[in-house]
Structure formats: C-alpha cells, structure tokens
C-alpha positions in Angstrom: -18.3 -6.6 1.2 -15.4 -7.1 -1.0 -17.8 -6.5 -4.1 -18.6 -2.9 -2.9 -15.1 -2.0 -2.5 -14.1 -3.7 -6.0 -17.0 -1.8 -7.4 -15.7 1.3 -5.8 -12.4 0.8 -7.4 -13.8 0.1 -10.8 -15.7 3.2 -10.5 -12.8 5.2 -9.9 -10.6 3.7 -12.8 -13.5 4.4 -15.4 -12.9 8.0 -14.6 -10.5 8.4 -17.6 -9.7 5.8 -20.4 -6.2 7.2 -20.6 -3.7 4.6 -19.0 -1.6 7.1 -18.1 -4.1 8.8 -15.7 -4.7 5.4 -14.4 -0.9 4.7 -13.6 -1.0 8.2 -11.9 -3.9 6.8 -9.8 -1.9 3.8 -8.8 1.3 5.9 -7.9 -1.0 8.1 -5.6 -2.6 4.8 -3.9 1.1 3.5 -3.2 2.1 6.8 -1.8 -1.0 6.7 0.7 0.1 2.9 1.5 1.0 2.8 5.4 4.2 1.6 5.5 5.3 -1.8 6.2 7.2 -2.4 9.8 11.2 -2.2 8.5 11.5 -5.7 10.5 9.3 -7.2 7.7 11.4 -5.7 5.0 13.5 -9.0 4.7 13.9 -12.2 2.7 11.3 -14.0 4.8 8.5 -11.1 3.5 9.7 -10.9 0.1 7.4 -12.3 -2.7 9.2 -14.5 -5.1 8.1 -13.8 -8.8 7.7 -10.2 -8.8 10.1 -8.0 -11.0 10.4 -5.2 -8.5 10.9 -6.3 -4.8 7.6 -6.4 -2.8 7.3 -7.3 0.8 4.0 -8.6 2.4 3.5 -9.6 5.9 -0.1 -10.2 7.7 -1.9 -10.6 11.0 -4.5 -12.0 12.2 -6.9 -10.1 14.6 -10.3 -11.1 15.9 -10.5 -13.8 13.0 -9.6 -11.1 10.4 -6.5 -11.0 8.1 -4.9 -7.3 8.0 -2.0 -7.2 5.6 1.0 -4.5 5.4 2.8 -4.3 2.1 5.9 -2.2 0.3 7.6 -2.3 -2.7 10.5 -0.5 -4.2 8.5 0.1 -7.4 5.8 3.0 -7.6 3.1 1.0 -9.9 3.8 -1.9 -8.0 3.3 -0.6 -4.7 -0.1 1.0 -6.0 -1.2 -2.4 -7.1 -0.4 -4.0 -3.6 -2.3 -0.9 -2.0 -5.6 -2.1 -4.3 -5.1 -5.5 -3.0 -5.3 -4.7 0.3 -7.9 -2.2 0.0 -10.1 -5.2 -1.1 -8.8 -7.8 1.1 -8.1 -6.0 4.6 -10.1 -7.1 7.3 -11.8 -10.0 5.9 -11.9 -13.4 7.3 -9.3 -16.0 5.8 -12.5 -17.7 4.1 -13.8 -14.8 2.8 -10.1 -14.1 1.2 -9.8 -17.3 -0.2 -13.4 -17.0 -1.7 -13.1 -13.4 -3.2 -13.0 -13.1 -6.9 -10.8 -10.2 -7.5 -12.7 -9.3 -10.7 -11.7 -5.7 -10.7 -8.3 -6.4 -12.1 -9.7 -7.4 -15.4 -12.7 -4.8 -15.4 -10.3 -2.1 -14.9 -7.8 -3.0 -17.4 -5.4 -3.8 -15.0 -3.8 -7.3 -16.3 -4.2 -6.2 -19.8 -2.1 -3.0 -19.5 0.9 -4.5 -17.3 3.9 -5.9 -18.7 4.3 -9.7 -18.7 6.7 -9.4 -15.5 4.4 -7.3 -13.7 1.3 -9.7 -14.7 3.3 -12.2 -13.1 4.2 -10.2 -10.3 0.5 -9.3 -9.6 -0.4 -13.1 -9.8 2.7 -13.7 -7.5 1.3 -11.3 -4.7 -2.6 -12.6 -4.8 -1.3 -16.3 -4.2 1.2 -14.8 -1.2 -2.1 -12.8 0.2 -4.3 -16.0 0.0 -1.3 -18.3 1.3 -1.2 -16.1 4.5 -5.2 -16.5 4.7 -4.9 -20.0 4.2 -2.4 -20.5 7.1 -4.5 -18.6 9.5 -7.5 -20.6 8.3 -5.3 -23.7 9.2 -4.4 -22.6 12.5 -7.8 -21.9 13.4 -8.6 -25.1 12.7 -10.7 -24.7 9.6 -8.7 -27.0 7.2 -8.9 -30.7 7.7 -5.3 -32.6 8.1 -5.5 -34.2 4.5 -2.8 -32.9 2.1 
C-alpha cells in the first residue's frame, strides 16, 4: 500500500524537472497539512536535529498509527506532509518495514541543504520511533535490549 502512495508522489513530482516548481509543490503540501493540536507544539514533541522547529505527534488507533505534525518552515512542513502521506494509517510493523524510496526517486535528498537533509533523517527516525514504541506496547517486541 505504501508503495502505491510513493509511486503517486514520484509521478506528481516528475511533472517538472525544475526544483523551484518542486519546492512550490512542497509548500502547497505543507499548507494542506492538518494542523497539529496546539498542546503538542511543545518541547516533548519537537524533533531534535532539524534546523527549523518541527513537532510530530502520533496516536495508535485500531492497530494503526496516525501522525500529526507542524513546522515553522514552509519547505519542512511540506516534507513532513509527504512522510505522513506515506506512513499514516499503517501498522507499526508496516512503518518499520517501509523503504521510503520516493525520497531519492524525486531527488529530494540531493536537493536539500545538508542541515535540511539531516532534519529529514531526524523526522523519519522520530516517526519510526513512535511506531516502535506502539509495537512494543502491543507486545510485538521482546523484552531484549
């Protein structure tokens, strides 16, 4: 299922080779992102390693993970919107197993500044950490550390 969404994103971003157009697409995606609950715009939900301020929250509902996020930077907000689009509504295990190949296929990683690229990795890491925590709560992870 995540592959279908990633392929859709690749198709959408292949319309133009101009990265200014692609940045506009990211800005538009960020503007469409559902706002995070204001109570989650706190230090507990902020992602370390991002140049801009990014907040991510997740909830487990019927065995599936749903994310909400926000950022004070418009490009970053678009990037987190893409990640949410791919990972939202998946089981914790599906999230952990998903290869986020769309990032390289659309040229995102190579067109980000080094600090934004580090922020992208930090966002992915945090989203996977939420999935891992939910999986552990469900008893899907052994007690070995």
